[in-house]
Phi, psi and omega in degrees: 000123179271136175252149178292135173253133175270130182272133181271138178224148174265155180222124177250133180242124174275133184277160172284171179263023184269337180199173173059217187293326180298323182287321182292319177294322175299322177292322181290323183272358189303323183259021175259162173303321175300312179287333182268354183278161181296146180243155172295151177299122181308323181291320180296319179292322181286324178297308183301315179297317180294314180298322179295317184297315183295327179279356177081011181289143183275343186207141175218140175245122188257161321240316182287163174302315180305313180298313177300317172301316180296319179300311177300313180302319183297340176281336183261329185284144173296159182298324179297324178289320181293323181293316176299318180295320182294315178303321179293318181289334180258002181293126179302133180092349182288346177287340181269353186269000000 
């Protein structure tokens, strides 16, 4: 007799920047390339995430072409290259350069 196995999944939820840890992170990243760059529309990101969750997808890359290209590239680049890119994007003051 076969029994049904429930698959365990992890779920990460990003907080908004209106209060709490999200607000503090927004303040800390405000003068970085990450903080100063254009962002995907939050409604689009939320919709993409919800639809992926409901479809049982393990990963979703939302919404703009730029975000999708960055997500695809992250699968191909070695960790050392990703770390160097992140360091450049998160460097305080980099948003003004």
